[in-house]
ZAKOL-903304 format. One record per residue (C-alpha): residue number from 1; chain; x, y, z. Coordinates in Angstrom, 1 decimal, padded with zeros to 4 digits. Layout:
<vobas>
{NUM 'A' {X Y Z}} ...
</vobas>
This chain:
<vobas>
{1 'A' {003.0 009.6 009.8}} {2 'A' {002.7 007.7 006.9}} {3 'A' {002.9 004.0 007.3}} {4 'A' {000.6 002.2 004.6}} {5 'A' {-000.3 002.6 001.2}} {6 'A' {-002.7 000.8 -000.8}} {7 'A' {-002.5 -001.0 -004.2}} {8 'A' {-006.2 -002.3 -005.6}} {9 'A' {-005.8 -001.4 -009.6}} {10 'A' {-005.6 -004.0 -011.8}} {11 'A' {-003.2 -005.4 -012.6}} {12 'A' {-003.3 -005.0 -016.1}} {13 'A' {-003.3 -001.8 -016.1}} {14 'A' {-000.2 -001.2 -013.7}} {15 'A' {001.4 -003.1 -016.7}} {16 'A' {000.3 -000.4 -019.0}} {17 'A' {001.0 002.6 -016.7}} {18 'A' {004.5 000.8 -015.6}} {19 'A' {005.4 -000.9 -018.5}} {20 'A' {006.8 -004.1 -017.3}} {21 'A' {007.2 -007.5 -017.8}} {22 'A' {006.1 -008.8 -014.8}} {23 'A' {008.3 -011.7 -013.4}} {24 'A' {007.8 -015.4 -013.9}} {25 'A' {005.0 -016.9 -011.9}} {26 'A' {003.8 -013.1 -010.5}} {27 'A' {-000.1 -012.9 -011.9}} {28 'A' {-001.7 -011.2 -009.1}} {29 'A' {-000.9 -008.4 -006.5}} {30 'A' {000.0 -010.1 -002.7}} {31 'A' {-002.3 -007.6 -000.9}} {32 'A' {-004.5 -004.7 -002.2}} {33 'A' {-003.7 -003.2 001.9}} {34 'A' {000.0 -002.8 002.1}} {35 'A' {001.7 -002.1 005.7}} {36 'A' {005.6 -002.5 006.9}} {37 'A' {006.9 -006.1 007.2}} {38 'A' {004.2 -007.1 004.0}} {39 'A' {005.6 -008.3 000.4}} {40 'A' {004.7 -005.3 -002.4}} {41 'A' {005.4 -005.1 -005.8}} {42 'A' {008.3 -002.7 -007.3}} {43 'A' {009.5 -001.8 -010.9}} {44 'A' {013.1 -002.5 -011.0}} {45 'A' {015.4 -001.6 -014.5}} {46 'A' {017.3 -004.5 -015.9}} {47 'A' {020.2 -004.1 -017.1}} {48 'A' {019.0 -004.9 -021.1}} {49 'A' {016.6 -001.2 -020.5}} {50 'A' {013.6 -003.4 -019.5}} {51 'A' {011.3 -002.3 -016.8}} {52 'A' {010.3 -005.4 -014.8}} {53 'A' {008.0 -006.4 -011.9}} {54 'A' {009.5 -008.2 -008.6}} {55 'A' {007.5 -008.9 -005.1}} {56 'A' {010.1 -007.6 -002.4}} {57 'A' {009.8 -007.1 001.5}} {58 'A' {008.3 -003.5 002.4}} {59 'A' {011.0 -002.7 005.2}} {60 'A' {015.0 -001.9 004.1}} {61 'A' {017.9 -004.3 004.8}} {62 'A' {020.1 -002.3 003.9}} {63 'A' {023.5 -004.4 002.2}} {64 'A' {026.5 -002.5 004.6}} {65 'A' {025.1 -004.4 007.4}} {66 'A' {027.2 -006.6 008.8}} {67 'A' {025.8 -010.0 008.3}} {68 'A' {023.3 -008.3 006.7}} {69 'A' {021.6 -007.6 010.3}} {70 'A' {018.1 -009.0 010.0}} {71 'A' {017.3 -007.3 013.1}} {72 'A' {017.0 -003.3 011.2}} {73 'A' {014.1 -002.7 008.6}} {74 'A' {013.5 000.4 007.9}} {75 'A' {010.1 000.9 006.3}} {76 'A' {010.5 004.9 005.0}} {77 'A' {014.0 006.9 004.9}} {78 'A' {013.8 010.4 004.6}} {79 'A' {014.7 011.8 001.4}} {80 'A' {016.7 014.6 002.3}} {81 'A' {020.0 012.5 004.1}} {82 'A' {020.2 010.3 001.0}} {83 'A' {022.7 012.5 -000.4}} {84 'A' {025.1 012.5 002.8}} {85 'A' {024.7 008.8 004.1}} {86 'A' {024.9 005.2 003.2}} {87 'A' {022.2 005.4 001.7}} {88 'A' {023.7 007.3 -000.9}} {89 'A' {025.4 004.3 -003.1}} {90 'A' {021.6 002.8 -003.3}} {91 'A' {020.8 006.2 -004.2}} {92 'A' {022.9 005.8 -007.2}} {93 'A' {022.3 002.4 -007.9}} {94 'A' {019.4 000.7 -006.8}} {95 'A' {015.9 002.7 -006.8}} {96 'A' {012.5 001.6 -007.5}} {97 'A' {008.7 002.1 -008.1}} {98 'A' {006.4 001.3 -005.5}} {99 'A' {003.5 001.6 -007.5}} {100 'A' {000.5 001.8 -005.1}} {101 'A' {-003.2 004.0 -005.5}} {102 'A' {-003.6 005.5 -002.6}} {103 'A' {-001.5 006.4 001.0}} {104 'A' {-002.6 007.0 004.6}} {105 'A' {-001.2 009.8 007.3}} {106 'A' {-002.0 009.2 010.8}} {107 'A' {-000.8 011.8 013.1}} {108 'A' {-000.6 009.3 015.9}} {109 'A' {000.0 006.0 015.9}} {110 'A' {-002.9 003.7 015.4}} {111 'A' {-003.7 002.7 018.7}} {112 'A' {-004.2 006.8 020.1}} {113 'A' {-006.8 006.8 017.2}} {114 'A' {-004.6 009.6 015.7}} {115 'A' {-006.6 012.0 012.8}} {116 'A' {-006.2 010.1 009.0}} {117 'A' {-006.4 010.4 006.0}} {118 'A' {-006.3 009.1 002.7}} {119 'A' {-004.4 010.6 000.3}} {120 'A' {-004.9 009.5 -003.7}} {121 'A' {-004.6 011.1 -007.4}} {122 'A' {-008.1 013.5 -008.0}} {123 'A' {-007.6 011.7 -011.4}} {124 'A' {-008.0 008.0 -009.8}} {125 'A' {-005.0 007.2 -011.6}} {126 'A' {-002.1 004.9 -010.5}} {127 'A' {000.8 006.2 -009.4}} {128 'A' {004.5 005.3 -007.9}} {129 'A' {006.5 006.1 -004.7}} {130 'A' {010.4 006.2 -005.5}} {131 'A' {011.7 003.7 -003.4}} {132 'A' {015.3 002.3 -002.3}} {133 'A' {016.1 -002.0 -002.4}} {134 'A' {018.4 -003.9 -001.9}} {135 'A' {019.3 -007.9 -001.1}} {136 'A' {020.8 -009.6 001.2}} {137 'A' {021.3 -012.8 002.0}} {138 'A' {020.0 -014.1 005.7}} {139 'A' {020.4 -018.2 006.2}} {140 'A' {021.3 -018.9 002.9}} {141 'A' {018.7 -017.1 001.5}} {142 'A' {018.2 -014.0 -000.7}} {143 'A' {016.5 -011.5 001.2}} {144 'A' {015.6 -008.2 -001.0}} {145 'A' {013.4 -005.1 000.7}} {146 'A' {012.7 -002.0 -000.2}} {147 'A' {011.5 001.4 002.0}} {148 'A' {010.0 004.6 001.0}} {149 'A' {011.8 007.8 000.3}} {150 'A' {009.9 010.4 002.6}} {151 'A' {009.5 014.2 002.2}} {152 'A' {007.9 017.2 004.2}} {153 'A' {004.4 017.6 003.4}} {154 'A' {002.7 019.5 000.8}} {155 'A' {-000.7 022.2 001.6}} {156 'A' {-002.9 019.0 000.8}} {157 'A' {-001.3 017.1 004.5}} {158 'A' {-001.5 020.0 006.2}} {159 'A' {-004.0 018.7 009.8}} {160 'A' {-000.7 018.0 011.3}} {161 'A' {001.0 015.4 009.2}} {162 'A' {004.4 016.5 008.6}} {163 'A' {006.0 014.4 006.3}} {164 'A' {005.0 012.6 003.1}} {165 'A' {005.8 009.9 000.4}} {166 'A' {007.9 010.8 -002.4}} {167 'A' {006.0 010.4 -005.4}} {168 'A' {007.4 010.4 -008.6}} {169 'A' {005.3 012.6 -011.7}} {170 'A' {005.1 009.8 -014.0}} {171 'A' {006.8 011.7 -017.3}} {172 'A' {009.6 011.1 -014.9}} {173 'A' {009.7 007.2 -014.2}} {174 'A' {012.4 006.3 -016.4}} {175 'A' {014.3 008.8 -015.0}} {176 'A' {014.1 007.2 -011.6}} {177 'A' {015.1 003.7 -012.6}} {178 'A' {017.4 004.5 -015.5}} {179 'A' {021.1 003.8 -014.2}} {180 'A' {022.6 006.8 -016.7}} {181 'A' {020.9 009.7 -014.5}} {182 'A' {022.8 011.6 -012.2}} {183 'A' {022.2 012.2 -008.7}} {184 'A' {022.3 015.7 -009.1}} {185 'A' {019.7 015.2 -011.2}} {186 'A' {017.3 012.6 -009.0}} {187 'A' {017.1 015.8 -006.2}} {188 'A' {015.2 017.5 -007.8}} {189 'A' {012.4 015.1 -008.1}} {190 'A' {013.1 014.3 -004.4}} {191 'A' {010.2 016.6 -003.4}} {192 'A' {006.6 017.2 -002.1}} {193 'A' {003.8 016.7 -004.8}} {194 'A' {001.4 019.1 -006.0}} {195 'A' {-001.4 019.8 -003.6}} {196 'A' {-003.6 020.7 -006.1}} {197 'A' {-003.4 017.0 -007.8}} {198 'A' {-003.9 015.0 -004.5}} {199 'A' {-007.2 014.4 -002.6}} {200 'A' {-007.1 013.8 000.9}} {201 'A' {-010.1 012.1 002.9}} {202 'A' {-010.7 012.2 006.4}} {203 'A' {-010.8 008.0 007.6}} {204 'A' {-012.5 007.2 010.7}} {205 'A' {-013.0 003.4 011.9}} {206 'A' {-011.7 001.2 015.1}} {207 'A' {-009.3 -001.1 015.2}} {208 'A' {-010.8 -004.5 013.8}} {209 'A' {-008.7 -008.6 014.0}} {210 'A' {-010.9 -009.2 010.5}} {211 'A' {-008.7 -009.0 006.8}} {212 'A' {-010.5 -009.2 003.7}} {213 'A' {-007.0 -009.5 001.2}} {214 'A' {-009.2 -010.2 -001.3}} {215 'A' {-011.6 -007.8 -002.4}} {216 'A' {-011.3 -004.9 -005.0}} {217 'A' {-013.6 -002.5 -004.6}} {218 'A' {-013.6 -001.3 -000.6}} {219 'A' {-013.6 001.9 000.5}} {220 'A' {-010.6 003.6 002.3}} {221 'A' {-012.3 003.8 005.2}} {222 'A' {-013.5 -000.1 004.9}} {223 'A' {-009.5 -000.8 004.4}} {224 'A' {-008.0 001.1 007.5}} {225 'A' {-011.1 -000.4 010.1}} {226 'A' {-010.6 -004.0 008.7}} {227 'A' {-007.0 -004.0 008.8}} {228 'A' {-006.0 -002.4 012.5}} 
</vobas>
């Protein structure tokens, strides 16, 4: 089960990797440890072809639900359904990149203390999940949310974790974001990331009520322990 990710990379490093313009007022990231329901950074393409960094809520509220039903939140969405469900409209017009530098997989729920792993690129570089976003009006305010697409796991997650987030290769960022990309071209990106380019580390640690959202050098195990 994929249910959280990290983003500890320096802001300026990320701006180089993703070539974005920060939205006015954004000069830092909301948190280094992201769970559903939190705000997180996403990169989207503007109408003039530039990439913008925005802050959206993780947990999609689709714009096709009546009155923007606030009770529906989808943190992850199986990539297999996006071409044969209402998600197809977002897949065609509302794609985004979700910057990260690591993610956790948990065989069971955190309360059951299942087997946990931390995944990152072997080269230590930040990367991007494939995301879909939506904007709805709730209580007179515009709420922008996103979901992360998932696919079957690769060999790096063979320890009982059957799903992993879709990671878009760096050289295909423009393909994923461009409004001119065809659905059949995009579908080919919805596949497990090569296992040989990822490292998978076991994580242990007990639940804790403490959180430190300012640390930048904390280890994956310390993040997990401090966050549950």
